[in-house]
TORTI-524025 format. One record per residue (C-alpha): residue number from 1; residue in one letter; chain; y, x, z. Coordinates in steps of 0.5 Angstrom, whole numbers. Layout:
(NUM; 'A'; 'A'; (Y; X; Z)),
...
***
This chain:
(1; 'M'; 'A'; (93; 149; 195)),
(2; 'S'; 'A'; (87; 148; 199)),
(3; 'N'; 'A'; (91; 142; 202)),
(4; 'A'; 'A'; (92; 139; 195)),
(5; 'L'; 'A'; (85; 140; 193)),
(6; 'T'; 'A'; (83; 136; 199)),
(7; 'D'; 'A'; (88; 131; 198)),
(8; 'L'; 'A'; (85; 130; 191)),
(9; 'V'; 'A'; (78; 130; 193)),
(10; 'R'; 'A'; (80; 124; 198)),
(11; 'L'; 'A'; (84; 121; 193)),
(12; 'A'; 'A'; (78; 122; 188)),
(13; 'R'; 'A'; (73; 118; 192)),
(14; 'A'; 'A'; (78; 113; 193)),
(15; 'G'; 'A'; (79; 112; 186)),
(16; 'L'; 'A'; (71; 112; 185)),
(17; 'V'; 'A'; (71; 106; 190)),
(18; 'F'; 'A'; (76; 102; 187)),
(19; 'A'; 'A'; (73; 103; 180)),
(20; 'E'; 'A'; (66; 101; 183)),
(21; 'Y'; 'A'; (70; 94; 185)),
(22; 'G'; 'A'; (74; 94; 178)),
(23; 'V'; 'A'; (81; 94; 182)),
(24; 'R'; 'A'; (87; 93; 177)),
(25; 'F'; 'A'; (93; 96; 180)),
(26; 'V'; 'A'; (98; 94; 175)),
(27; 'P'; 'A'; (99; 86; 173)),
(28; 'K'; 'A'; (97; 85; 166)),
(29; 'G'; 'A'; (103; 85; 161)),
(30; 'Q'; 'A'; (106; 91; 166)),
(31; 'P'; 'A'; (107; 98; 163)),
(32; 'V'; 'A'; (102; 102; 166)),
(33; 'P'; 'A'; (104; 109; 168)),
(34; 'L'; 'A'; (101; 115; 164)),
(35; 'L'; 'A'; (97; 118; 170)),
(36; 'L'; 'A'; (94; 111; 171)),
(37; 'T'; 'A'; (92; 111; 164)),
(38; 'V'; 'A'; (89; 118; 164)),
(39; 'A'; 'A'; (85; 116; 170)),
(40; 'Q'; 'A'; (83; 110; 167)),
(41; 'W'; 'A'; (80; 113; 160)),
(42; 'A'; 'A'; (77; 119; 165)),
(43; 'S'; 'A'; (73; 114; 169)),
(44; 'W'; 'A'; (71; 109; 163)),
(45; 'P'; 'A'; (64; 112; 163)),
(46; 'L'; 'A'; (63; 112; 170)),
(47; 'R'; 'A'; (66; 105; 170)),
(48; 'M'; 'A'; (61; 102; 165)),
(49; 'V'; 'A'; (55; 106; 168)),
(50; 'M'; 'A'; (57; 103; 175)),
(51; 'R'; 'A'; (59; 96; 173)),
(52; 'P'; 'A'; (52; 93; 173)),
(53; 'F'; 'A'; (51; 96; 181)),
(54; 'R'; 'A'; (58; 93; 182)),
(55; 'P'; 'A'; (58; 90; 190)),
(56; 'R'; 'A'; (58; 82; 190)),
(57; 'L'; 'A'; (64; 79; 193)),
(58; 'K'; 'A'; (65; 74; 197)),
(59; 'P'; 'A'; (67; 67; 194)),
(60; 'G'; 'A'; (75; 68; 193)),
(61; 'E'; 'A'; (75; 75; 196)),
(62; 'P'; 'A'; (80; 79; 191)),
(63; 'P'; 'A'; (77; 86; 189)),
(64; 'L'; 'A'; (82; 90; 192)),
(65; 'A'; 'A'; (82; 87; 199)),
(66; 'A'; 'A'; (74; 89; 199)),
(67; 'A'; 'A'; (75; 96; 196)),
(68; 'L'; 'A'; (80; 97; 202)),
(69; 'A'; 'A'; (75; 95; 207)),
(70; 'R'; 'A'; (70; 99; 204)),
(71; 'L'; 'A'; (74; 105; 205)),
(72; 'G'; 'A'; (76; 104; 212)),
(73; 'P'; 'A'; (81; 104; 217)),
(74; 'S'; 'A'; (87; 108; 214)),
(75; 'Y'; 'A'; (86; 104; 208)),
(76; 'I'; 'A'; (86; 97; 211)),
(77; 'K'; 'A'; (92; 99; 215)),
(78; 'A'; 'A'; (95; 101; 209)),
(79; 'G'; 'A'; (93; 94; 205)),
(80; 'Q'; 'A'; (96; 90; 211)),
(81; 'F'; 'A'; (102; 94; 211)),
(82; 'L'; 'A'; (103; 93; 203)),
(83; 'A'; 'A'; (101; 86; 204)),
(84; 'A'; 'A'; (108; 85; 207)),
(85; 'R'; 'A'; (112; 88; 202)),
(86; 'P'; 'A'; (111; 84; 195)),
(87; 'D'; 'A'; (118; 88; 193)),
(88; 'L'; 'A'; (114; 94; 192)),
(89; 'I'; 'A'; (107; 92; 189)),
(90; 'G'; 'A'; (109; 85; 186)),
(91; 'V'; 'A'; (107; 78; 189)),
(92; 'S'; 'A'; (100; 78; 186)),
(93; 'L'; 'A'; (98; 84; 189)),
(94; 'A'; 'A'; (101; 82; 196)),
(95; 'S'; 'A'; (97; 75; 195)),
(96; 'D'; 'A'; (91; 79; 194)),
(97; 'L'; 'A'; (92; 83; 200)),
(98; 'S'; 'A'; (94; 77; 205)),
(99; 'G'; 'A'; (87; 75; 207)),
(100; 'L'; 'A'; (85; 83; 208)),
(101; 'Q'; 'A'; (81; 82; 214)),
(102; 'D'; 'A'; (81; 88; 219)),
(103; 'R'; 'A'; (74; 87; 222)),
(104; 'M'; 'A'; (69; 93; 223)),
(105; 'A'; 'A'; (62; 94; 226)),
(106; 'P'; 'A'; (63; 96; 233)),
(107; 'F'; 'A'; (62; 103; 236)),
(108; 'P'; 'A'; (57; 104; 241)),
(109; 'Q'; 'A'; (59; 102; 248)),
(110; 'A'; 'A'; (57; 109; 251)),
(111; 'E'; 'A'; (63; 112; 247)),
(112; 'A'; 'A'; (68; 107; 250)),
(113; 'R'; 'A'; (66; 109; 257)),
(114; 'R'; 'A'; (67; 116; 255)),
(115; 'M'; 'A'; (74; 115; 252)),
(116; 'I'; 'A'; (76; 111; 258)),
(117; 'E'; 'A'; (73; 116; 263)),
(118; 'E'; 'A'; (77; 122; 259)),
(119; 'T'; 'A'; (83; 118; 259)),
(120; 'F'; 'A'; (84; 116; 267)),
(121; 'G'; 'A'; (79; 122; 269)),
(122; 'K'; 'A'; (75; 117; 273)),
(123; 'P'; 'A'; (68; 114; 273)),
(124; 'L'; 'A'; (68; 108; 269)),
(125; 'N'; 'A'; (65; 104; 276)),
(126; 'E'; 'A'; (71; 106; 280)),
(127; 'L'; 'A'; (76; 103; 275)),
(128; 'F'; 'A'; (72; 96; 273)),
(129; 'A'; 'A'; (67; 92; 277)),
(130; 'E'; 'A'; (64; 90; 271)),
(131; 'F'; 'A'; (64; 92; 264)),
(132; 'G'; 'A'; (61; 88; 258)),
(133; 'P'; 'A'; (59; 90; 251)),
(134; 'P'; 'A'; (65; 89; 245)),
(135; 'V'; 'A'; (67; 82; 244)),
(136; 'A'; 'A'; (71; 84; 238)),
(137; 'A'; 'A'; (72; 90; 233)),
(138; 'A'; 'A'; (77; 92; 228)),
(139; 'S'; 'A'; (79; 98; 225)),
(140; 'I'; 'A'; (83; 102; 230)),
(141; 'A'; 'A'; (80; 99; 237)),
(142; 'Q'; 'A'; (75; 94; 240)),
(143; 'V'; 'A'; (75; 90; 246)),
(144; 'H'; 'A'; (71; 89; 252)),
(145; 'K'; 'A'; (71; 84; 257)),
(146; 'A'; 'A'; (71; 87; 264)),
(147; 'V'; 'A'; (72; 85; 271)),
(148; 'T'; 'A'; (77; 89; 276)),
(149; 'V'; 'A'; (77; 88; 284)),
(150; 'D'; 'A'; (84; 88; 287)),
(151; 'A'; 'A'; (85; 91; 294)),
(152; 'D'; 'A'; (84; 84; 297)),
(153; 'G'; 'A'; (78; 83; 294)),
(154; 'A'; 'A'; (80; 78; 289)),
(155; 'R'; 'A'; (76; 79; 282)),
(156; 'R'; 'A'; (80; 79; 276)),
(157; 'E'; 'A'; (77; 78; 269)),
(158; 'V'; 'A'; (81; 83; 264)),
(159; 'A'; 'A'; (80; 85; 256)),
(160; 'V'; 'A'; (80; 92; 255)),
(161; 'K'; 'A'; (82; 95; 248)),
(162; 'V'; 'A'; (79; 102; 247)),
(163; 'L'; 'A'; (81; 106; 241)),
(164; 'R'; 'A'; (76; 108; 236)),
(165; 'P'; 'A'; (74; 115; 237)),
(166; 'G'; 'A'; (77; 120; 232)),
(167; 'I'; 'A'; (82; 115; 229)),
(168; 'E'; 'A'; (88; 119; 230)),
(169; 'A'; 'A'; (85; 125; 226)),
(170; 'R'; 'A'; (82; 120; 221)),
(171; 'F'; 'A'; (89; 117; 220)),
(172; 'A'; 'A'; (92; 124; 220)),
(173; 'A'; 'A'; (88; 126; 214)),
(174; 'D'; 'A'; (88; 120; 210)),
(175; 'I'; 'A'; (96; 120; 211)),
(176; 'G'; 'A'; (96; 127; 208)),
(177; 'S'; 'A'; (93; 124; 202)),
(178; 'F'; 'A'; (98; 118; 201)),
(179; 'Y'; 'A'; (104; 123; 202)),
(180; 'F'; 'A'; (101; 127; 196)),
(181; 'A'; 'A'; (100; 121; 192)),
(182; 'A'; 'A'; (107; 118; 193)),
(183; 'R'; 'A'; (110; 125; 191)),
(184; 'Q'; 'A'; (106; 126; 185)),
(185; 'A'; 'A'; (108; 118; 183)),
(186; 'E'; 'A'; (115; 120; 184)),
(187; 'L'; 'A'; (115; 127; 180)),
(188; 'W'; 'A'; (111; 124; 174)),
(189; 'H'; 'A'; (113; 117; 174)),
(190; 'P'; 'A'; (121; 116; 174)),
(191; 'P'; 'A'; (121; 108; 174)),
(192; 'I'; 'A'; (117; 108; 181)),
(193; 'R'; 'A'; (123; 112; 185)),
(194; 'R'; 'A'; (127; 106; 186)),
(195; 'L'; 'A'; (121; 104; 190)),
(196; 'R'; 'A'; (122; 110; 194)),
(197; 'P'; 'A'; (114; 111; 195)),
(198; 'V'; 'A'; (115; 117; 200)),
(199; 'A'; 'A'; (119; 113; 204)),
(200; 'V'; 'A'; (114; 108; 204)),
(201; 'V'; 'A'; (109; 112; 207)),
(202; 'D'; 'A'; (114; 115; 212)),
(203; 'T'; 'A'; (114; 108; 214)),
(204; 'L'; 'A'; (107; 107; 214)),
(205; 'H'; 'A'; (106; 113; 218)),
(206; 'R'; 'A'; (111; 111; 224)),
(207; 'S'; 'A'; (107; 104; 224)),
(208; 'M'; 'A'; (100; 108; 225)),
(209; 'T'; 'A'; (103; 113; 230)),
(210; 'I'; 'A'; (105; 107; 234)),
(211; 'E'; 'A'; (99; 103; 233)),
(212; 'T'; 'A'; (94; 108; 235)),
(213; 'D'; 'A'; (98; 109; 242)),
(214; 'L'; 'A'; (96; 103; 246)),
(215; 'R'; 'A'; (102; 104; 251)),
(216; 'M'; 'A'; (107; 102; 246)),
(217; 'E'; 'A'; (103; 96; 245)),
(218; 'A'; 'A'; (103; 95; 252)),
(219; 'A'; 'A'; (111; 96; 252)),
(220; 'A'; 'A'; (111; 91; 247)),
(221; 'I'; 'A'; (108; 86; 251)),
(222; 'S'; 'A'; (112; 87; 257)),
(223; 'E'; 'A'; (119; 87; 253)),
(224; 'M'; 'A'; (116; 80; 250)),
(225; 'A'; 'A'; (114; 77; 257)),
(226; 'A'; 'A'; (121; 79; 259)),
(227; 'N'; 'A'; (125; 75; 253)),
(228; 'T'; 'A'; (120; 69; 254)),
(229; 'A'; 'A'; (120; 69; 262)),
(230; 'D'; 'A'; (124; 62; 262)),
(231; 'D'; 'A'; (121; 59; 255)),
(232; 'V'; 'A'; (116; 53; 257)),
(233; 'G'; 'A'; (110; 53; 253)),
(234; 'F'; 'A'; (109; 60; 251)),
(235; 'R'; 'A'; (107; 66; 254)),
(236; 'V'; 'A'; (104; 73; 253)),
(237; 'P'; 'A'; (98; 76; 258)),
(238; 'T'; 'A'; (100; 80; 264)),
(239; 'I'; 'A'; (99; 88; 263)),
(240; 'D'; 'A'; (94; 92; 268)),
(241; 'W'; 'A'; (99; 98; 268)),
(242; 'Q'; 'A'; (94; 102; 272)),
(243; 'R'; 'A'; (88; 102; 267)),
(244; 'T'; 'A'; (93; 103; 261)),
(245; 'G'; 'A'; (94; 109; 257)),
(246; 'S'; 'A'; (95; 112; 250)),
(247; 'N'; 'A'; (87; 110; 249)),
(248; 'V'; 'A'; (86; 104; 253)),
(249; 'L'; 'A'; (90; 98; 254)),
(250; 'T'; 'A'; (88; 93; 260)),
(251; 'I'; 'A'; (91; 86; 260)),
(252; 'E'; 'A'; (89; 79; 263)),
(253; 'W'; 'A'; (83; 76; 260)),
(254; 'I'; 'A'; (85; 69; 256)),
(255; 'E'; 'A'; (81; 63; 257)),
(256; 'G'; 'A'; (83; 58; 252)),
(257; 'T'; 'A'; (82; 55; 245)),
(258; 'Q'; 'A'; (83; 59; 239)),
(259; 'M'; 'A'; (88; 56; 234)),
(260; 'S'; 'A'; (83; 56; 229)),
(261; 'D'; 'A'; (79; 51; 232)),
(262; 'V'; 'A'; (82; 45; 230)),
(263; 'A'; 'A'; (77; 41; 232)),
(264; 'A'; 'A'; (76; 43; 239)),
(265; 'L'; 'A'; (84; 43; 240)),
(266; 'R'; 'A'; (83; 35; 238)),
(267; 'A'; 'A'; (77; 34; 242)),
(268; 'A'; 'A'; (81; 37; 248)),
(269; 'G'; 'A'; (86; 32; 248)),
(270; 'F'; 'A'; (92; 36; 245)),
(271; 'D'; 'A'; (97; 33; 241)),
(272; 'L'; 'A'; (96; 37; 235)),
(273; 'K'; 'A'; (103; 35; 232)),
(274; 'L'; 'A'; (107; 38; 238)),
(275; 'L'; 'A'; (103; 44; 238)),
(276; 'G'; 'A'; (105; 45; 231)),
(277; 'E'; 'A'; (112; 44; 232)),
(278; 'D'; 'A'; (112; 48; 238)),
(279; 'L'; 'A'; (109; 54; 235)),
(280; 'I'; 'A'; (115; 54; 229)),
(281; 'R'; 'A'; (120; 54; 235)),
(282; 'H'; 'A'; (117; 59; 239)),
(283; 'F'; 'A'; (117; 64; 233)),
(284; 'L'; 'A'; (124; 62; 231)),
(285; 'R'; 'A'; (127; 63; 238)),
(286; 'H'; 'A'; (123; 70; 238)),
(287; 'A'; 'A'; (126; 72; 231)),
(288; 'M'; 'A'; (133; 69; 232)),
(289; 'R'; 'A'; (135; 69; 239)),
(290; 'D'; 'A'; (131; 76; 241)),
(291; 'G'; 'A'; (131; 80; 235)),
(292; 'F'; 'A'; (124; 82; 237)),
(293; 'F'; 'A'; (118; 78; 234)),
(294; 'H'; 'A'; (110; 78; 234)),
(295; 'A'; 'A'; (109; 80; 226)),
(296; 'D'; 'A'; (101; 78; 226)),
(297; 'M'; 'A'; (101; 71; 228)),
(298; 'H'; 'A'; (95; 69; 225)),
(299; 'Q'; 'A'; (90; 64; 228)),
(300; 'G'; 'A'; (86; 69; 231)),
(301; 'N'; 'A'; (91; 72; 235)),
(302; 'L'; 'A'; (94; 65; 238)),
(303; 'F'; 'A'; (90; 61; 244)),
(304; 'V'; 'A'; (92; 55; 247)),
(305; 'D'; 'A'; (90; 55; 255)),
(306; 'A'; 'A'; (88; 49; 259)),
(307; 'A'; 'A'; (95; 47; 261)),
(308; 'G'; 'A'; (97; 47; 253)),
(309; 'T'; 'A'; (101; 53; 253)),
(310; 'I'; 'A'; (101; 58; 247)),
(311; 'V'; 'A'; (98; 65; 249)),
(312; 'A'; 'A'; (99; 70; 244)),
(313; 'V'; 'A'; (95; 77; 244)),
(314; 'D'; 'A'; (94; 83; 240)),
(315; 'F'; 'A'; (101; 86; 239)),
(316; 'G'; 'A'; (100; 92; 235)),
(317; 'I'; 'A'; (105; 90; 229)),
(318; 'M'; 'A'; (112; 88; 232)),
(319; 'G'; 'A'; (118; 86; 228)),
(320; 'R'; 'A'; (125; 87; 230)),
(321; 'L'; 'A'; (132; 84; 227)),
(322; 'S'; 'A'; (139; 87; 229)),
(323; 'G'; 'A'; (145; 83; 230)),
(324; 'K'; 'A'; (147; 84; 223)),
(325; 'E'; 'A'; (141; 82; 220)),
(326; 'R'; 'A'; (140; 75; 224)),
(327; 'R'; 'A'; (148; 73; 223)),
(328; 'F'; 'A'; (146; 75; 215)),
(329; 'L'; 'A'; (140; 70; 216)),
(330; 'A'; 'A'; (144; 65; 219)),
(331; 'E'; 'A'; (149; 65; 213)),
(332; 'I'; 'A'; (143; 65; 208)),
(333; 'L'; 'A'; (140; 59; 212)),
(334; 'L'; 'A'; (146; 55; 213)),
(335; 'G'; 'A'; (148; 56; 205)),
(336; 'F'; 'A'; (142; 53; 203)),
(337; 'L'; 'A'; (142; 47; 208)),
(338; 'T'; 'A'; (149; 45; 206)),
(339; 'R'; 'A'; (148; 47; 198)),
(340; 'D'; 'A'; (154; 52; 199)),
(341; 'Y'; 'A'; (150; 57; 194)),
(342; 'M'; 'A'; (157; 61; 194)),
(343; 'R'; 'A'; (157; 62; 201)),
(344; 'A'; 'A'; (150; 65; 201)),
(345; 'A'; 'A'; (151; 69; 196)),
(346; 'Q'; 'A'; (158; 72; 199)),
(347; 'A'; 'A'; (153; 73; 205)),
(348; 'H'; 'A'; (149; 78; 201)),
(349; 'F'; 'A'; (155; 82; 199)),
(350; 'A'; 'A'; (158; 82; 205)),
(351; 'A'; 'A'; (152; 85; 209)),
(352; 'G'; 'A'; (151; 90; 203)),
(353; 'Y'; 'A'; (145; 88; 201)),
(354; 'V'; 'A'; (147; 87; 194)),
(355; 'P'; 'A'; (152; 92; 191)),
(356; 'E'; 'A'; (159; 91; 189)),
(357; 'T'; 'A'; (157; 92; 182)),
(358; 'Q'; 'A'; (154; 86; 181)),
(359; 'S'; 'A'; (157; 79; 180)),
(360; 'V'; 'A'; (158; 74; 186)),
(361; 'A'; 'A'; (158; 68; 181)),
(362; 'V'; 'A'; (152; 70; 178)),
(363; 'F'; 'A'; (148; 71; 184)),
(364; 'A'; 'A'; (150; 65; 187)),
(365; 'Q'; 'A'; (147; 62; 180)),
(366; 'A'; 'A'; (141; 65; 182)),
(367; 'L'; 'A'; (141; 62; 189)),
(368; 'R'; 'A'; (142; 55; 186)),
(369; 'A'; 'A'; (136; 56; 182)),
(370; 'I'; 'A'; (132; 57; 188)),
(371; 'G'; 'A'; (135; 52; 192)),
(372; 'E'; 'A'; (136; 46; 188)),
(373; 'P'; 'A'; (128; 45; 186)),
(374; 'L'; 'A'; (127; 44; 193)),
(375; 'M'; 'A'; (132; 38; 194)),
(376; 'G'; 'A'; (128; 31; 194)),
(377; 'R'; 'A'; (121; 34; 195)),
(378; 'P'; 'A'; (117; 32; 201)),
(379; 'A'; 'A'; (118; 35; 207)),
(380; 'E'; 'A'; (111; 38; 208)),
(381; 'E'; 'A'; (112; 42; 201)),
(382; 'I'; 'A'; (118; 46; 203)),
(383; 'S'; 'A'; (117; 52; 206)),
(384; 'M'; 'A'; (122; 57; 209)),
(385; 'G'; 'A'; (118; 63; 208)),
(386; 'H'; 'A'; (117; 61; 201)),
(387; 'L'; 'A'; (124; 60; 200)),
(388; 'L'; 'A'; (126; 67; 203)),
(389; 'G'; 'A'; (120; 70; 199)),
(390; 'Q'; 'A'; (123; 67; 192)),
(391; 'L'; 'A'; (130; 70; 195)),
(392; 'F'; 'A'; (127; 77; 196)),
(393; 'A'; 'A'; (124; 77; 189)),
(394; 'Y'; 'A'; (131; 78; 186)),
(395; 'T'; 'A'; (131; 85; 189)),
(396; 'D'; 'A'; (130; 88; 182)),
(397; 'V'; 'A'; (134; 84; 178)),
(398; 'F'; 'A'; (140; 85; 182)),
(399; 'D'; 'A'; (139; 92; 185)),
(400; 'M'; 'A'; (138; 89; 192)),
(401; 'Q'; 'A'; (137; 94; 198)),
(402; 'T'; 'A'; (130; 92; 200)),
(403; 'R'; 'A'; (130; 91; 208)),
(404; 'P'; 'A'; (123; 92; 210)),
(405; 'E'; 'A'; (125; 88; 217)),
(406; 'L'; 'A'; (127; 82; 213)),
(407; 'I'; 'A'; (121; 82; 209)),
(408; 'L'; 'A'; (116; 83; 215)),
(409; 'L'; 'A'; (120; 76; 218)),
(410; 'Q'; 'A'; (119; 72; 211)),
(411; 'K'; 'A'; (111; 74; 211)),
(412; 'T'; 'A'; (110; 73; 218)),
(413; 'M'; 'A'; (114; 66; 217)),
(414; 'V'; 'A'; (109; 64; 212)),
(415; 'V'; 'A'; (103; 65; 216)),
(416; 'V'; 'A'; (106; 62; 222)),
(417; 'E'; 'A'; (108; 56; 218)),
(418; 'G'; 'A'; (101; 56; 215)),
(419; 'V'; 'A'; (98; 56; 222)),
(420; 'A'; 'A'; (102; 50; 224)),
(421; 'R'; 'A'; (100; 46; 218)),
(422; 'T'; 'A'; (93; 47; 219)),
(423; 'L'; 'A'; (95; 43; 226)),
(424; 'D'; 'A'; (99; 38; 222)),
(425; 'P'; 'A'; (99; 38; 215)),
(426; 'T'; 'A'; (105; 33; 214)),
(427; 'L'; 'A'; (109; 38; 219)),
(428; 'N'; 'A'; (116; 38; 217)),
(429; 'I'; 'A'; (118; 45; 218)),
(430; 'W'; 'A'; (126; 44; 218)),
(431; 'T'; 'A'; (125; 38; 223)),
(432; 'A'; 'A'; (121; 43; 227)),
(433; 'A'; 'A'; (126; 48; 227)),
(434; 'E'; 'A'; (132; 44; 227)),
(435; 'P'; 'A'; (134; 45; 235)),
(436; 'V'; 'A'; (133; 53; 235)),
(437; 'V'; 'A'; (136; 54; 228)),
(438; 'K'; 'A'; (142; 50; 231)),
(439; 'D'; 'A'; (143; 54; 237)),
(440; 'W'; 'A'; (142; 60; 233)),
(441; 'M'; 'A'; (147; 58; 228)),
(442; 'Q'; 'A'; (152; 57; 234)),
(443; 'R'; 'A'; (151; 63; 237)),
(444; 'A'; 'A'; (151; 67; 231)),
(445; 'L'; 'A'; (157; 64; 227)),
(446; 'G'; 'A'; (160; 59; 232)),
(447; 'M'; 'A'; (165; 61; 237)),
(448; 'E'; 'A'; (160; 65; 242)),
(449; 'G'; 'A'; (158; 69; 236)),
(450; 'R'; 'A'; (165; 71; 234)),
(451; 'L'; 'A'; (167; 73; 241)),
(452; 'K'; 'A'; (161; 77; 242)),
(453; 'E'; 'A'; (163; 80; 235)),
(454; 'A'; 'A'; (170; 81; 238)),
(455; 'G'; 'A'; (167; 84; 244)),
(456; 'E'; 'A'; (163; 89; 240)),
(457; 'G'; 'A'; (169; 91; 236)),
(458; 'A'; 'A'; (173; 92; 242)),
(459; 'G'; 'A'; (168; 96; 245)),
(460; 'Q'; 'A'; (168; 101; 239)),
(461; 'M'; 'A'; (175; 101; 239)),
(462; 'G'; 'A'; (175; 103; 247)),
(463; 'K'; 'A'; (170; 108; 246)),
(464; 'A'; 'A'; (175; 111; 240)),
(465; 'L'; 'A'; (181; 111; 244)),
(466; 'A'; 'A'; (177; 114; 250)),
(467; 'D'; 'A'; (175; 120; 245)),
(468; 'L'; 'A'; (182; 120; 242)),
(469; 'P'; 'A'; (185; 125; 248)),
(470; 'M'; 'A'; (180; 130; 247)),
(471; 'M'; 'A'; (181; 129; 239)),
(472; 'L'; 'A'; (188; 131; 240)),
(473; 'L'; 'A'; (187; 136; 244)),
(474; 'H'; 'A'; (182; 140; 239)),
(475; 'A'; 'A'; (187; 138; 234)),
(476; 'E'; 'A'; (193; 141; 238)),
(477; 'R'; 'A'; (189; 147; 239)),
(478; 'A'; 'A'; (188; 148; 232)),
(479; 'A'; 'A'; (195; 147; 230)),
(480; 'D'; 'A'; (197; 153; 235)),
(481; 'A'; 'A'; (192; 157; 232)),
(482; 'F'; 'A'; (195; 156; 225)),
(483; 'S'; 'A'; (202; 157; 228)),
(484; 'G'; 'A'; (199; 164; 231)),
(485; 'M'; 'A'; (196; 166; 224)),
(486; 'A'; 'A'; (203; 164; 221)),
(487; 'R'; 'A'; (206; 169; 226)),
(488; 'D'; 'A'; (201; 174; 226)),
(489; 'G'; 'A'; (197; 174; 220)),
(490; 'L'; 'A'; (190; 171; 219)),
(491; 'R'; 'A'; (185; 176; 222)),
(492; 'L'; 'A'; (178; 175; 220)),
(493; 'D'; 'A'; (172; 180; 223)),
(494; 'D'; 'A'; (166; 182; 218)),
(495; 'D'; 'A'; (162; 177; 221)),
(496; 'T'; 'A'; (167; 171; 219)),
(497; 'V'; 'A'; (168; 174; 212)),
(498; 'R'; 'A'; (161; 174; 211)),
(499; 'R'; 'A'; (160; 167; 213)),
(500; 'I'; 'A'; (166; 165; 208)),
(501; 'G'; 'A'; (163; 168; 202)),
(502; 'E'; 'A'; (156; 165; 204)),
(503; 'G'; 'A'; (160; 158; 204)),
(504; 'Q'; 'A'; (163; 159; 198)),
(505; 'A'; 'A'; (157; 161; 194)),
(506; 'R'; 'A'; (154; 155; 197)),
(507; 'G'; 'A'; (159; 151; 194)),
(508; 'G'; 'A'; (167; 153; 193)),
(509; 'R'; 'A'; (169; 146; 192)),
(510; 'L'; 'A'; (166; 143; 198)),
(511; 'W'; 'A'; (170; 149; 202)),
(512; 'R'; 'A'; (176; 148; 199)),
(513; 'W'; 'A'; (176; 140; 201)),
(514; 'A'; 'A'; (174; 143; 208)),
(515; 'I'; 'A'; (180; 147; 208)),
(516; 'L'; 'A'; (185; 142; 205)),
(517; 'A'; 'A'; (182; 137; 211)),
(518; 'A'; 'A'; (184; 142; 216)),
(519; 'L'; 'A'; (191; 143; 214)),
(520; 'A'; 'A'; (192; 135; 213)),
(521; 'T'; 'A'; (190; 135; 220)),
(522; 'V'; 'A'; (194; 140; 223)),
(523; 'V'; 'A'; (200; 137; 219)),
(524; 'G'; 'A'; (199; 130; 222)),
(525; 'V'; 'A'; (198; 133; 229)),
(526; 'M'; 'A'; (205; 137; 228)),
(527; 'V'; 'A'; (208; 131; 226)),
(528; 'W'; 'A'; (205; 127; 232)),
(529; 'R'; 'A'; (208; 132; 236)),
(530; 'G'; 'A'; (215; 132; 233)),
(531; 'W'; 'A'; (215; 124; 234)),
(532; 'A'; 'A'; (212; 125; 241)),
(533; 'Q'; 'A'; (218; 130; 243)),
***
């Protein structure tokens, strides 16, 4: 009860902030859940009183994003997470959250020093020759520029990322109130159960847990470094593993120009059109070839070094795609490119994303409604990311199973395309992507992909065949036991009788099916033994 009361107090505080900013959670014209209606009426006097004192928003700043930033780290992360899930909150709210800035005032340098010394059990001056003030601060951590000295005396500039003190406890408390709100929503508003709010909070919880362990970010950097070792024109920072722990991440300091500074890139003599094309190709290569991509590739996380190489930083949010999802995307993209909408629709059904109760022909018609308006439009007006976004918007209409991995890919693709087009507004996304997409399709849909699928199938079959002797041995022993029962009678001890009774109490039908399955197995083994002899 005390936890529920604490959660209610936390949520009430958040509700007051939302009311202060005049936030609407339900788009106009949509039915409002009963609980929200009650809350609106209950808070009406307070909202009227607070209206003259409502904080002034920056030009173009959505009230929801401003309110979440005011509420602190957990709410900022929740907002960024939900911005990638328009299937859950709608396109309008997702758009409002897409520009949510994760910037906060830095915490004192003395606190950073304490965190580092506690993590490594050494004085700061034994770890770093120099340790400067914070150069960037976000909701989870802040970054300091420092210098290390190698055994041979060589000095290296590094970036030291330090978690905010107490951030894990803050997240744990807030996530508890998120769970409480999700459970109440499922309990009192049945239509929302389709969106599985508790499962959404589960995903957010896992994401926050990973982001607050900086060793996981170091591992993501290491994995991407291995994947891209042979890629020309893209790299990631090197990791100082000796100065990296759960609360501290030390990596190479990147000297370069941020991709947001287009004027500086142009002044440095870089080919902006080529940089835009390269960015698109590298991102698609990571997603399609590797199935592992940086899911926060905004301009602030991308640099261009003196050699013209793109360097990505901040690997707190990563996306993964399985082989099945990558093959599915290959089929979808090929269907749109060739205007074979039936093929694209069949790919959805084959992957299990659309239930068989739906019509393939009607779904193909919906895909045609997405694809045909793109034909004949200028290349700079066509976006792969927005194309996939329209596709995923049909989740509700066709009772599609939402795939967070694919939606995260789509949202990141929109961001990457936006960055590329700030470098070259006339960039043809399809032309830039063509070499990578062709290679991807050849791997996924061509002979190489089919052979790989066959190899995977053969491996699974081989495992099943390897397990077959043991399965038959167990079945044979069961047959011998049943033969003994037929000869000597069935004998059960008191404990067995008690457990059978409990099983029947839990569900007699399930128990009967289990007995029938066991008998069918015995009969099958006896037939097999008779055939083998």
